[in-house]
Structure formats: structure tokens, C-alpha cells
C-alpha positions as CSV (number, residue, x, y, z in Angstrom):
1,M,113.8,123.0,154.9
2,A,113.6,122.5,151.1
3,H,116.3,120.3,149.6
4,F,117.4,120.7,146.1
5,I,119.7,118.1,144.5
6,V,121.8,118.7,141.4
7,V,123.5,115.8,139.5
8,G,126.4,116.7,137.3
9,G,129.9,118.1,137.4
10,G,130.2,120.7,134.6
11,Q,129.4,124.2,133.7
12,A,125.6,123.7,134.0
13,A,125.9,122.2,137.4
14,A,128.2,125.0,138.7
15,S,126.1,127.7,137.2
16,L,122.8,126.3,138.6
17,V,123.9,126.0,142.3
18,A,125.6,129.4,142.1
19,R,122.4,131.1,140.8
20,L,120.3,129.3,143.4
21,R,122.4,130.9,146.2
22,S,122.8,134.3,144.5
23,D,119.0,134.5,144.1
24,G,118.4,133.8,147.7
25,F,117.6,130.1,148.0
26,D,118.2,129.3,151.7
27,G,117.4,125.6,151.7
28,A,119.8,122.7,151.4
29,I,121.7,122.2,148.2
30,T,123.5,118.8,147.3
31,L,125.7,118.7,144.2
32,V,126.5,115.2,143.2
33,C,129.6,114.8,141.0
34,A,130.8,111.6,139.7
35,E,134.3,112.8,139.2
36,P,136.6,113.3,142.2
37,V,137.1,117.1,141.6
38,P,134.7,120.1,141.7
39,P,133.0,121.2,138.6
40,Y,135.4,122.3,135.9
41,Q,135.7,123.8,132.5
42,R,135.7,121.3,129.6
43,P,136.9,123.4,126.6
44,P,140.4,124.0,127.7
45,L,141.1,120.4,128.1
46,S,141.7,119.9,124.4
47,K,143.4,123.2,124.1
48,A,145.5,125.0,126.9
49,Y,145.4,122.1,129.4
50,L,146.6,119.5,126.9
51,L,149.3,121.9,125.9
52,G,150.5,122.2,129.4
53,E,149.6,126.0,129.5
54,M,147.0,125.7,132.2
55,E,147.1,124.0,135.6
56,Q,144.4,121.9,136.8
57,A,143.3,124.2,139.6
58,R,142.6,126.8,137.0
59,L,140.1,124.6,135.3
60,Y,137.8,124.6,138.4
61,L,134.8,126.9,137.9
62,R,135.0,127.7,141.6
63,P,137.4,126.4,144.3
64,E,136.2,123.8,146.7
65,A,136.2,126.2,149.5
66,W,133.5,128.3,147.7
67,Y,130.9,125.5,148.1
68,V,131.7,125.4,151.8
69,E,131.3,129.1,152.2
70,N,128.0,128.9,150.4
71,D,126.6,125.9,152.4
72,I,126.5,123.6,149.4
73,T,127.1,119.9,150.1
74,L,129.6,118.7,147.5
75,R,129.5,115.0,147.0
76,L,132.7,114.3,144.8
77,G,133.6,110.9,143.4
78,T,129.9,109.9,144.0
79,R,127.7,108.4,141.1
80,C,124.0,108.8,141.1
81,V,122.7,105.4,139.9
82,G,118.9,105.9,140.1
83,I,115.9,108.2,140.4
84,D,112.4,107.5,141.8
85,P,110.3,110.6,140.7
86,E,107.3,109.4,142.6
87,A,109.1,109.1,145.9
88,R,111.3,112.0,145.0
89,T,114.5,110.2,146.0
90,V,117.8,109.6,144.2
91,M,120.0,106.5,144.8
92,L,123.7,107.1,145.1
93,Q,126.3,104.4,144.7
94,G,126.4,102.3,147.8
95,E,122.6,102.2,147.9
96,E,122.4,105.6,149.8
97,L,119.1,107.3,149.4
98,L,118.6,111.0,149.4
99,S,115.3,112.8,149.2
100,Y,114.7,115.9,147.2
101,D,112.0,118.6,146.8
102,E,113.5,119.6,143.4
103,L,116.0,117.7,141.3
104,A,118.1,119.0,138.4
105,L,119.9,116.8,136.0
106,T,123.1,118.4,134.4
107,T,124.7,115.2,133.4
108,G,126.3,116.5,130.2
109,S,127.4,114.2,127.4
110,H,129.8,111.4,126.7
111,P,132.0,110.7,123.6
112,R,131.0,108.2,121.0
113,L,133.6,105.4,121.1
114,L,134.9,103.1,118.3
115,P,133.4,99.5,118.6
116,A,135.8,97.0,120.1
117,A,135.3,94.8,116.9
118,I,137.4,97.3,114.9
119,G,140.0,97.9,117.7
120,G,138.3,100.5,119.7
121,D,139.4,98.8,122.9
122,L,143.1,98.6,122.2
123,E,145.4,100.5,124.5
124,G,146.6,103.8,123.1
125,V,143.0,104.6,121.7
126,H,141.9,107.8,123.5
127,A,138.7,109.9,123.8
128,M,138.9,113.6,124.7
129,R,136.0,114.6,127.0
130,D,137.0,114.8,130.6
131,L,139.9,115.5,132.9
132,R,140.9,111.9,133.2
133,D,141.0,111.7,129.3
134,A,143.2,114.7,129.1
135,D,145.6,113.4,131.8
136,T,145.9,110.1,130.1
137,L,146.5,111.6,126.7
138,A,148.9,114.4,127.7
139,P,152.0,112.0,128.3
140,Q,151.5,110.6,124.8
141,M,152.1,114.0,123.2
142,R,155.8,113.7,122.5
143,P,157.7,115.1,119.6
144,G,158.2,112.6,116.7
145,R,155.4,110.2,117.7
146,R,152.8,109.3,115.2
147,L,149.1,110.2,116.0
148,L,146.0,109.3,114.0
149,V,143.1,111.6,114.7
150,I,139.8,110.0,113.7
151,G,137.1,112.6,113.0
152,G,137.4,116.1,111.6
153,G,135.0,118.0,114.0
154,Y,136.2,120.6,116.4
155,I,137.5,118.1,119.1
156,G,139.6,116.3,116.5
157,L,140.9,119.4,114.9
158,E,141.8,120.8,118.4
159,A,143.6,117.7,119.3
160,A,145.5,117.7,116.0
161,A,146.5,121.3,116.6
162,V,148.0,120.5,120.0
163,A,149.8,117.5,118.6
164,A,151.3,119.4,115.7
165,K,152.5,122.3,117.9
166,K,154.3,119.6,120.1
167,G,156.1,118.3,117.2
168,L,154.2,115.1,116.5
169,Q,153.4,113.5,113.1
170,V,149.7,114.0,112.7
171,T,147.2,112.3,110.3
172,L,143.6,113.2,110.5
173,I,140.9,111.2,108.6
174,E,137.3,112.3,108.2
175,M,134.7,110.0,106.6
176,A,132.6,112.9,105.3
177,D,133.6,114.8,102.2
178,R,135.1,117.5,104.2
179,I,136.2,118.5,107.8
180,L,133.5,120.3,109.8
181,Q,130.8,119.2,107.3
182,R,128.1,118.8,109.9
183,V,128.6,122.2,111.5
184,A,130.2,124.7,109.1
185,C,130.1,125.9,105.5
186,P,132.7,124.8,102.9
187,E,134.5,128.1,103.3
188,T,135.1,127.5,107.0
189,S,136.2,123.9,106.4
190,A,138.6,125.2,103.7
191,F,140.1,127.8,106.1
192,F,140.8,125.2,108.7
193,R,142.0,122.6,106.2
194,D,144.6,125.1,104.9
195,L,145.5,126.1,108.5
196,H,146.2,122.6,109.6
197,R,148.1,121.6,106.4
198,A,150.2,124.7,106.8
199,H,151.2,123.2,110.2
200,G,152.1,119.8,108.8
201,V,148.9,118.0,109.5
202,D,148.0,115.3,107.0
203,I,144.2,115.7,106.4
204,R,142.5,113.1,104.5
205,E,138.8,113.6,103.8
206,G,136.2,111.2,102.4
207,L,138.2,108.5,104.0
208,G,136.9,106.1,106.8
209,L,138.5,103.8,109.2
210,T,138.2,100.0,108.5
211,R,140.0,99.0,111.7
212,L,142.8,99.7,114.1
213,T,145.4,97.1,114.4
214,G,147.6,95.8,117.1
215,T,147.9,93.0,119.7
216,D,147.2,94.9,122.9
217,H,148.3,98.4,122.0
218,V,147.3,100.1,118.8
219,S,150.1,100.0,116.2
220,G,148.4,100.7,112.9
221,A,145.2,101.5,111.0
222,E,143.6,100.1,107.9
223,L,141.6,102.7,106.0
224,S,138.7,102.4,103.7
225,D,140.7,103.1,100.6
226,G,142.9,100.0,101.3
227,S,145.9,102.0,102.6
228,T,147.4,101.4,106.0
229,L,149.2,103.7,108.5
230,E,151.7,103.0,111.3
231,V,150.6,104.9,114.5
232,D,151.8,105.2,118.0
233,F,148.4,106.2,119.4
234,A,145.0,107.5,118.2
235,V,142.4,110.1,119.3
236,V,138.8,109.4,118.4
237,G,136.6,112.5,117.9
238,I,133.5,111.2,116.3
239,G,131.0,113.2,118.3
240,I,129.2,113.0,121.6
241,A,126.0,111.7,122.9
242,P,123.7,113.2,125.7
243,A,124.1,111.4,129.0
244,T,120.4,110.2,129.4
245,I,120.8,106.8,131.2
246,L,119.5,108.2,134.5
247,A,116.5,109.8,132.9
248,D,115.8,106.9,130.7
249,S,115.9,104.4,133.6
250,A,113.5,106.6,135.6
251,G,111.0,106.7,132.6
252,I,111.6,110.4,131.9
253,V,110.9,111.2,128.2
254,C,114.1,111.6,126.2
255,D,114.3,113.0,122.7
256,N,117.9,113.7,121.5
257,G,118.6,114.4,125.2
258,I,116.4,114.8,128.2
259,A,113.3,116.5,126.9
260,T,112.3,119.6,128.7
261,D,109.7,122.3,128.2
262,A,110.7,126.0,127.6
263,Q,111.1,126.4,131.4
264,G,113.4,123.3,131.8
265,R,111.0,120.9,133.3
266,T,111.1,117.3,132.3
267,S,108.2,114.9,132.0
268,A,108.6,113.9,135.7
269,P,107.2,116.4,138.3
270,H,110.0,118.3,140.2
271,V,112.8,117.0,137.9
272,W,114.5,119.6,135.7
273,A,117.4,119.3,133.1
274,A,119.9,121.8,131.6
275,G,123.1,121.9,129.6
276,D,124.4,119.3,127.0
277,C,122.1,116.6,128.2
278,A,119.0,118.7,127.6
279,S,116.8,119.2,124.5
280,F,114.2,122.0,124.5
281,P,111.7,123.7,122.2
282,H,113.3,126.0,119.6
283,G,112.0,127.5,116.4
284,G,109.0,125.1,116.0
285,G,111.0,122.0,116.9
286,R,113.5,120.7,119.5
287,I,117.2,121.5,119.8
288,R,120.1,120.5,122.0
289,L,123.1,122.8,122.2
290,E,126.6,121.7,123.2
291,S,128.2,124.8,124.4
292,V,129.4,126.8,127.5
293,G,126.9,129.6,126.8
294,N,124.0,127.3,126.7
295,A,125.0,125.5,129.8
296,I,125.3,128.8,131.7
297,D,122.1,130.5,130.4
298,Q,119.9,127.5,130.6
299,A,121.1,126.5,134.0
300,E,120.4,129.9,135.4
301,I,116.9,129.9,134.0
302,V,116.2,126.4,135.5
303,A,117.6,127.5,138.9
304,R,115.1,130.4,138.9
305,N,112.2,128.2,137.8
306,M,113.1,125.7,140.5
307,M,112.6,128.5,143.0
308,G,109.1,129.2,141.6
309,G,109.7,131.3,138.6
310,D,108.1,130.7,135.2
311,L,110.8,132.0,132.8
312,A,111.2,130.6,129.3
313,Y,114.7,129.9,127.9
314,D,115.6,132.1,124.9
315,A,118.7,130.4,123.5
316,R,121.3,132.7,122.0
317,P,123.9,130.3,120.7
318,W,127.6,131.1,120.7
319,F,130.6,128.9,120.4
320,W,134.4,129.0,120.0
321,S,137.4,127.0,119.1
322,D,141.2,127.8,119.5
323,Q,143.5,126.1,117.0
324,Y,147.2,127.2,116.8
325,E,147.1,131.1,117.0
326,C,143.7,131.2,115.5
327,K,140.6,132.0,117.4
328,L,137.3,130.9,115.9
329,Q,134.1,132.5,117.4
330,I,130.7,131.5,116.2
331,A,127.4,133.4,116.8
332,G,123.9,132.0,115.9
333,L,122.9,128.7,114.2
334,N,123.6,128.2,110.5
335,T,120.7,125.5,110.0
336,G,119.1,126.1,106.8
337,Y,121.4,128.7,105.2
338,D,121.4,129.1,101.5
339,T,124.3,131.6,101.0
340,V,127.6,132.4,102.6
341,H,129.4,135.8,102.2
342,V,133.0,136.1,103.0
343,K,134.2,139.3,104.7
344,R,137.9,140.1,104.8
345,G,139.3,142.1,107.7
346,E,142.6,143.4,108.6
347,G,145.6,140.9,108.5
348,A,144.4,137.3,109.1
349,A,140.8,138.4,110.1
350,V,138.1,136.9,108.1
351,S,134.4,136.1,108.7
352,H,131.7,134.0,107.0
353,W,128.2,135.3,107.1
354,Y,125.3,132.8,106.8
355,Y,122.0,133.9,105.3
356,R,118.7,132.3,104.5
357,G,117.2,134.6,101.9
358,D,117.6,138.0,103.5
359,Q,117.8,136.7,107.0
360,L,121.2,136.6,108.9
361,L,121.5,133.3,110.6
362,A,125.0,133.0,111.9
363,V,128.6,134.2,111.6
364,D,132.0,132.3,111.9
365,A,134.7,134.8,112.7
366,M,138.3,133.9,112.5
367,N,140.8,136.3,114.2
368,D,138.2,138.9,114.2
369,A,136.7,139.5,117.7
370,R,135.3,142.9,116.8
371,T,133.2,141.7,113.9
372,Y,132.1,138.7,116.0
373,M,130.8,140.9,118.8
374,V,128.8,143.0,116.3
375,A,127.4,140.0,114.5
376,K,126.4,138.4,117.7
377,R,124.4,141.4,118.8
378,L,122.8,141.7,115.2
379,I,121.6,138.1,115.5
380,E,120.4,138.6,119.1
381,M,118.5,141.8,118.0
382,G,117.0,140.1,114.9
383,K,118.7,142.5,112.6
384,S,119.8,141.3,109.0
385,P,121.9,144.0,107.2
386,A,122.2,143.4,103.5
387,P,125.3,141.4,102.5
388,S,126.5,144.3,100.3
389,V,126.5,146.5,103.4
390,V,128.3,143.9,105.5
391,L,131.0,143.4,102.9
392,D,131.6,147.0,102.1
393,P,135.0,147.8,103.7
394,E,133.7,151.3,104.3
395,T,130.9,150.2,106.5
396,N,131.0,151.1,110.1
397,M,130.1,147.8,111.6
398,K,129.1,149.1,115.0
399,A,126.8,151.6,113.3
400,L,124.7,148.6,112.0
401,L,123.5,148.0,115.6
402,K,121.8,151.3,115.5
403,A,120.3,151.1,112.0
């Protein structure tokens, strides 16, 4: 009987094993999860879960009983520490060897941390990536406490929003000229800057951290302009890195993640990768996407190819973020845009349309789900309506899909 092993505990892992079973794979499946709980959703950790609006069990992508019912061996709290591609074995902690016919790496990513030399190892300095991080951080979110958020990306902004809603004094610093500079246009940055300031968050851009201070527990921060802050705790949101240590140590090629071909194969025979950890061909180069949509779609393609298929992964990027009462939905990739057009909707609805020349690349939609759905379909269909048509309040947006 064939034995497929999947290493990981997130969306890609859960989607991959589910697709194997739903498409008729009747061999043995072992899912190796380093964490002590079944695969779960990451996005709500910095939103509803941290706010106390979602119970832990609701995070689980499938209940533990589902794995039993589908004859999937779930190895929780077990770390994979090595791969031997030639022998087709993985080494688990405790020197337990498992043989595989096909192996999928869905190891995800890990947060970038501050160096210990500038106080990154002080107590009260938190990352925000997994369930343990959220459970450690949640008790610190008490009204009146002083929080420093380091980094103005989506994770930092979401943590700041939760803290502000809970009545904390929040200061957010961003070394770049503006928040969201790496991922969004100035118009989107301005929208969220104004949103956070309206909720009392002190956003300081173009300002770096010199070091965190404190004896054992963080108590302050020295900033690059010479100013200081008194803080009770800090959240570090300075990006994530793909978890490639297993692949690296096995000699598998990595290039901004575990490098795969269009079908999800790595450089090692019978070893595949999907999700945040994987980089793949896209638009004449390579790309790695950090999103739920990518994790699901790529993992399902890999599952089918592990079973003998030869399907190429066609990425259709989409993302989202919840901050206060605002829902941001993003369709497409804005890389290489040269113009941005702002479309106003009803009430608080607004969307930013990214173009390169005449080509529509991406859309950021704030509080405008209907516009987002149309924009997503337009991008997937390769259609690029003229900006003048998009911005015209008389335009029937759904009709653009048929034009």
C-alpha cells in the first residue's frame, strides 16, 4: 500500500490531505504536525481570536474526529527533523523513521524576530504567528496598558487594531516612509493611517527602533530619532520567512522558499511543496504567496499530482485583512503598477484600482465586497476595463464581466 506523508499543520496541509481522500487515494496518509492541535486557521489569530470573539475549536479547519473517520494518521506535537530523499524516509523527533512513497512539505513560514542584541529576547516581546503566540499575547491586552507595535504591515496593523479596540495606548512605528509600503499604494496606506489615527493609535512612519530596554522584561524603547517610549509590552510584525530548514538540510533547492516547478515538484524526486513555504514559476520569474487562497489552491493541485496528475498551478491571488469595522479585500498582484485610480462607493466603500498602462493588475477594496468580487473576476478573466469606465458612477460593474 502506498504511503503519503504530509509535514505541516496549516491550511495547505489540511487542504492537501482532504483532496487526496476526496479524489480517491486509498493508501496510507500520515500528517505530521509540530503543534499539539489539528491544522487550524492562522488569519483569525490576530483578529477575532485575539479579540476573544472566536473559541479555539472554531479555528480548527476540521475536527480531530474527521481525520479518524478518513483514516488519516495524525501525529500531533511531533516534529519532523530530517529527510532522506534517496531512502525516501523522514526522521521524526525521538529518531523514529517513517518511509514514504510521496512526501509533501507544507511547513509554512515563521516570523522574523528582533535580534537579542537590541532587546528582542526580553520578556514581553511578542511575535504573532501561531496559536501559542496568540494565547501568550491575549492576557496582555488589558485596557490602559502601553503597547508598542514594531512594523506597519498587515500583522502589525491588525494587532494595533485589536489593542486599540480593547482600550490600550498603542504606538506603532514603521521604518519605511509609510505603513504598508511594501504591499500597497500610497492611497491604501493613507486610508489605513487615517483609520488607525481615528481610533487613537499613534502611528510614526520613517522611524526605526534602536533598541528595546528593560532588565528582564521590556519597559521602554529607544527610537532612531533619539526619542524614547515607556511600554508595557511589544508586538513585532516585521515580516515572515519561509520555513525551509528541512528542505535545506536535505539538499533540496530553495529560492525564496522551497523551489518547485509548476506542478509542485521540488528538486528531490517524490518530494513536493505547497503553501507559504513554496516558491513557484510565475510570469517569467518565481513567486511565493503568503495567503489562504494560495495555500488551498496550490495544495489541491499538488495532491492531484502526487496521485499521478500533471496539472500546472495557475495562481489567482487574493488576500484580506480585518481592522476595526473595516474589511479590506485584495484581488491580484500590484507588482509593477504605474497608476492607481480611486473609486468611491456608497458610504464608507472605496476601492483602489492598480494599472500598468492599460492593464488592470489588482484592486484593494475597503468595505466594498461587491466591487471586490467583480474586480477579482475581471482579473482572473484577463479583462481590463478603462479606468474612466470603472470610475463612472453610472457603470453597471457586473456588466463589465460580459463586455
